Every structure is written in C-alpha cells, then in structure tokens.
N, C-alpha and C positions, 0 to 999 in steps of 0.2 A: 727030208727036210720038213721041220716042224711048221704049221701053218695055223695060228691061234684062232683065225676066223673061222676054219673049216672046223676045227675041233669044238670050238665053243657054239657055232652054229648047230652041231649034232646034238649037244649037250642041251641047248634051249629047246630044238625041236622034240627031243625026248620028253622034256620037262612039259611042254605044251601038250603033248599027246596024253601023258598022264592027267593032267589038269583037265583038259577037255573030256576025258572019260570020266572023271569026278563030277563035271558039270552035267553031261549027258544022264548019269545016274540020278541026278538032282531035277532032271527034265528040264534043263536050261539050254535046249536045243540050238536055238537060233545063234547065241553068243560063241556056244561051243564049236559049232561050224565055221564061223567066221573067224575065230581064233585059231583054229586049226589049219585053216587055210592060209591066212597070213604067217602064222608062227612057224610053219613049216617051209613056206615060199622062201624066206629069208635064206636057210641053208640052201635050198636048191639053186637060188641065184648066185651065192657065193661059189656053189660048187660048178656051177656053169662059167662063172668068171675064171676059174683055174685053167679052162681050155679056150680063153678068148682068141679070137683072130687077130687082134691088135690091141694096142694100149688104149684107145678110143672104146673098143668093145668091151674091155675089162672094166674100164670106168663106168659105162653104162650098164653093165650087169651089176656092179657093186652099187650104183645109185638106185637101182631097182630092188636091190636087198635092202637099203636104208628106207626105201619108202615101204616096204613090207613091214619092216622094224616099227616104223612110225605108226603104221595101222595096228600092229600087234600091241604097241604100247596104249593105244586108244581104248582097245577092247579090254586090255588089263585094267585100265582106269575106270572103266563102266563098271567092272566087276567089283573092284576095290571099294568104289562109292556106292554100290548097291547095296541095302541092307540084306537082300535075299540071296546075296552070292558068297560062295567062300572066297577068301583072300588067299593067295600064295604070294607070300613076300619073298621067297626064295627065287621063284619063276622071274619076278619083276626085276630082282636085282641082276639075275643072270642076263636078262634082256638090255638092261642098262650097260652091262658090261661088253655085251657083243656089240651095242651101239657106239661104245668109246672106241673100240677096235676098227669098226667098220669107218667111222668118220675119219679116224686117224689114217686109214689105208686110202680113203678118198682124198683127202687134204695132200697126202704125200705123193699120190699118183697125179694129181692134177698138177701140183707143183713141177714135177721131174718130167710132165708132158711138154711143158714150154720150153 
C-alpha cells in the first residue's frame, strides 16, 4: 500500500540532511542543528503514526509531525531571509508539499473520527 506522507517525509528528511551538511560546511551550526532536528522529526512522527494504538493516537502523532513541519518552515524562512545563508528552494517546496499531505490527513482523520 502506497503511503504518500511516509514517502514524502523520507524525501524531505534526506534533503534536510543534505542541506544541513551544507550549512555546517559554512559554519552555520546553530540553525543546521535546529533544522536537522525538526526536519527529520516530521518523518519520525509520521512513521510512529503508522502503528498508532487508536485513531486518537494516530491524530496526535500526525499533529506532532505537523508542529515539527511548521518549525522546519520557520528555520527555512530564516535561512531564506538571511543574506549570509544559502537558499534551498527545492527543499522549501518539498516541505510545503508534505504540509499539504499532512493537513489533508489531519482534516480527513478528524472528520472521520466523529
């Protein structure tokens, strides 16, 4: 069974890792660490949700993934707006695509829970 959120979260995590390695080469350690934590946590929570104990547990884990996604967006915005950081448009687009998938899953799951 194909799971777009799982697949996209792996794609995003791998791109985040590459981008953070680039940031570290440029000695942007603080943002690199924050971005690495939040960007890879999205997928970890989506993966955890695949084995949720209940519908409520599934929704909770997807909500945590969505929070991590928003934090990741924040760090990316800082990088994009800073004159001394490299910009990664592809990564930003992939993060936004994953967000659309996550928020659709959340809205459908919450609606079907009632």
